[in-house]
C-alpha positions as a printed Julia matrix, in Angstrom:
249×3 Matrix{Float64}:
 -124.78  26.95   28.88
 -123.48  30.3    30.09
 -126.12  33.02   30.29
 -123.63  35.35   28.6
 -124.04  33.42   25.34
 -126.86  34.47   23.02
 -128.14  32.87   19.83
 -129.95  35.05   17.34
 -132.09  33.81   14.47
 -131.76  36.49   11.78
 -133.86  35.72    8.73
 -133.48  31.99    9.35
 -129.71  32.05    9.91
 -128.41  31.37   13.43
 -125.67  33.5    14.97
 -124.09  32.77   18.34
 -122.34  35.58   20.16
 -122.11  37.14   23.61
 -124.3   39.64   25.36
 -121.26  41.91   25.68
 -120.87  42.0    21.91
 -124.51  42.88   21.34
 -124.26  45.58   24.02
 -121.19  47.13   22.4
 -123.31  50.17   21.54
 -125.98  50.38   24.27
 -128.13  52.89   22.37
 -128.53  50.56   19.4
 -131.51  48.28   18.89
 -129.41  45.21   19.72
 -128.06  46.86   22.83
 -131.58  47.67   24.0
 -132.71  44.13   23.15
 -130.24  42.72   25.69
 -130.01  45.49   28.28
 -133.58  46.78   28.45
 -135.54  43.68   27.59
 -136.9   45.18   24.37
 -140.03  43.22   23.37
 -138.95  40.56   20.9
 -140.09  37.51   18.97
 -138.69  34.07   19.72
 -138.38  31.13   17.33
 -139.43  27.55   18.12
 -136.15  26.96   19.97
 -136.43  30.07   22.08
 -133.83  32.09   20.15
 -134.34  35.78   19.53
 -135.85  36.1    16.05
 -135.14  39.15   13.9
 -136.89  39.28   10.54
 -134.0   40.86    8.63
 -131.35  39.81    6.07
 -129.22  37.1     7.68
 -126.49  37.21    5.03
 -125.85  40.9     5.68
 -126.11  40.51    9.48
 -122.74  38.77    9.61
 -121.1   42.07    8.59
 -123.09  43.86   11.3
 -121.99  41.32   13.9
 -118.36  41.47   12.78
 -118.45  45.23   13.21
 -119.76  44.82   16.76
 -116.9   42.43   17.48
 -114.07  44.55   16.11
 -115.42  48.1    15.61
 -114.02  47.87   12.09
 -115.85  47.54    8.8
 -114.14  44.68    6.98
 -115.79  43.87    3.67
 -114.65  41.59    0.84
 -113.14  43.36   -2.18
 -116.07  42.3    -4.4
 -118.78  43.46   -1.96
 -121.74  44.86   -3.9
 -124.47  45.2    -1.25
 -123.4   48.48    0.32
 -126.88  49.99    0.07
 -128.37  46.95    1.79
 -125.73  47.12    4.54
 -126.52  50.81    5.01
 -130.2   49.95    5.43
 -129.39  47.27    8.02
 -127.09  49.61    9.93
 -129.94  52.1    10.07
 -132.41  49.44   11.2
 -130.17  48.33   14.07
 -129.42  51.99   14.84
 -125.67  51.41   15.2
 -124.39  54.95   14.69
 -120.67  54.06   14.34
 -121.56  51.45   11.69
 -123.69  54.01    9.83
 -120.7   56.38    9.82
 -118.32  53.6     8.74
 -120.58  52.64    5.82
 -120.75  56.27    4.69
 -116.97  56.6     4.89
 -116.55  53.38    2.94
 -118.96  54.63    0.31
 -117.06  57.92   -0.04
 -113.74  56.13   -0.35
 -114.76  53.51   -2.87
 -117.36  55.17   -5.04
 -114.88  57.51   -6.68
 -114.73  56.83  -10.37
 -111.8   54.55  -11.02
 -109.75  55.07  -14.15
 -109.07  52.02  -16.26
 -106.14  52.01  -18.67
 -105.42  49.49  -21.38
 -102.33  48.13  -23.08
 -102.21  45.89  -26.12
  -99.43  43.57  -27.18
  -99.63  42.61  -30.85
  -97.29  40.01  -32.26
  -97.27  39.23  -35.97
  -95.53  36.09  -37.21
  -95.1   35.64  -40.94
  -93.57  32.64  -42.69
  -94.25  29.27  -44.21
  -95.59  28.0   -40.87
  -95.7   31.19  -38.76
  -96.47  29.24  -35.61
  -93.11  29.76  -33.96
  -90.44  32.48  -34.32
  -88.04  30.21  -36.2
  -85.53  30.98  -38.93
  -88.19  30.75  -41.63
  -90.51  33.3   -40.05
  -90.49  37.04  -39.37
  -91.73  38.27  -36.04
  -92.75  41.81  -35.12
  -94.1   42.69  -31.69
  -95.5   46.07  -30.67
  -96.94  47.46  -27.44
  -99.71  50.05  -27.7
 -100.95  52.43  -25.0
 -100.96  55.98  -23.69
  -97.57  57.69  -23.55
  -97.75  58.39  -19.82
  -98.8   54.81  -19.08
  -95.98  53.41  -21.22
  -93.49  55.62  -19.4
  -94.69  54.26  -16.05
  -93.49  50.78  -17.03
  -89.94  49.62  -16.23
  -87.27  49.07  -18.9
  -87.75  45.32  -18.44
  -91.1   45.77  -20.19
  -90.48  48.38  -22.87
  -86.7   48.78  -23.09
  -85.07  52.2   -23.6
  -84.83  52.64  -27.38
  -88.27  54.22  -27.67
  -87.6   57.4   -25.67
  -86.78  59.72  -28.57
  -89.9   58.67  -30.48
  -92.11  59.41  -27.47
  -90.79  62.91  -26.83
  -93.01  64.41  -29.52
  -96.14  62.83  -28.05
  -98.51  64.37  -25.53
  -98.84  62.46  -22.22
 -102.38  61.22  -22.96
 -101.76  60.46  -26.62
 -101.84  56.82  -27.64
  -98.79  55.47  -29.4
  -96.91  52.27  -30.03
  -93.49  50.9   -29.13
  -91.78  48.06  -30.94
  -90.5   45.35  -28.64
  -87.43  43.27  -29.33
  -86.24  39.89  -28.14
  -87.68  36.41  -27.94
  -90.14  35.36  -26.66
  -90.89  39.01  -25.93
  -94.69  38.76  -25.91
  -94.7   36.17  -23.13
  -91.94  37.89  -21.19
  -93.68  41.28  -21.25
  -96.98  39.63  -20.33
  -95.37  38.12  -17.25
  -93.88  41.5   -16.29
  -97.27  43.21  -16.66
  -98.92  40.55  -14.51
  -96.33  41.12  -11.79
  -97.07  44.87  -11.95
 -100.76  44.34  -11.26
 -102.09  44.33  -14.82
 -104.81  41.83  -15.78
 -105.08  39.97  -19.08
 -108.66  40.54  -20.24
 -108.48  38.98  -23.7
 -106.12  37.04  -25.92
 -106.96  36.46  -29.57
 -105.34  34.81  -32.56
 -106.18  35.55  -36.17
 -104.69  33.83  -39.21
 -104.42  34.77  -42.87
 -102.54  33.27  -45.78
 -101.47  34.07  -49.31
  -98.91  33.23  -51.98
  -95.59  34.97  -52.54
  -94.95  34.99  -56.3
  -91.64  36.8   -55.83
  -90.01  33.95  -53.97
  -86.84  32.57  -55.51
  -88.34  29.14  -55.03
  -91.4   29.93  -57.1
  -94.91  30.31  -55.77
  -94.76  29.76  -52.01
  -97.43  29.82  -49.33
  -97.13  32.59  -46.73
  -98.99  32.29  -43.45
  -99.49  35.2   -41.06
 -100.51  34.72  -37.45
 -101.49  37.78  -35.39
 -101.57  37.41  -31.61
 -103.36  40.21  -29.73
 -103.25  40.39  -25.93
 -105.23  43.12  -24.15
 -104.28  44.11  -20.62
 -106.0   46.45  -18.17
 -105.32  48.04  -14.82
 -107.52  50.19  -12.59
 -106.11  53.36  -11.07
 -107.8   55.28   -8.25
 -109.39  58.56   -9.32
 -106.62  60.58   -7.66
 -103.76  58.13   -8.23
 -101.03  59.79  -10.32
  -99.35  58.04  -13.23
  -95.68  58.33  -12.36
  -92.85  58.13  -14.86
  -90.54  55.26  -14.07
  -87.36  56.79  -12.57
  -85.22  54.83  -15.03
  -86.75  56.81  -17.91
  -86.49  60.32  -16.41
  -82.83  60.92  -17.28
  -83.29  59.52  -20.79
  -86.22  61.86  -21.35
  -84.2   64.85  -20.2
  -81.33  63.92  -22.51
  -83.67  63.38  -25.44
  -85.3   66.78  -24.94
  -81.97  68.62  -25.01
């Protein structure tokens, strides 16, 4: 085996790399381990043994290989990685972890939209000729205005003009099957469906020309969310700008 290849046992996990990688930053503990013969412990197979977190070490080693901090989007052990960077005394990694922390610890803003569809009729399960369907979209005015006409149409503009940007309001949606269509559009825009509920109620209509008839009402409620960066602006969709200007005249 080439003497340039080194196997490390970090907390019971084996890592194979090169001496050049470990010497990437000569002043670090790993650099001194290879270059200066820093006193070290060996395991039963003669590998360098380091009594530290092996799961986190893979991120340390990847940084040595690429000089870039590449972490998964759901990474939650930043404090532990910072401690390991300090232990190994890799100054560029310490700086990279601090920069990552500054960039991703800003408070994200989460906005919500709700689609409520009410179906009323003798069956109410499908928008057929014997049922009445009403669908509304609820959210903040500025968030609603950021959506394209394919989601909210254009007939709502005049009703929104009297609202403040952060005021919550509702928009009636038209078409069939509008709830599913708008849900697909929201998904394509980066929104996530966080809940979908169905509630049912029933009663009798004594004013029906056919006598007492059973009326069933189904209410579908879909809740969507999307995270915005702390400094990310909510931009009005360009297709709505002209309509807003005309409506304000």
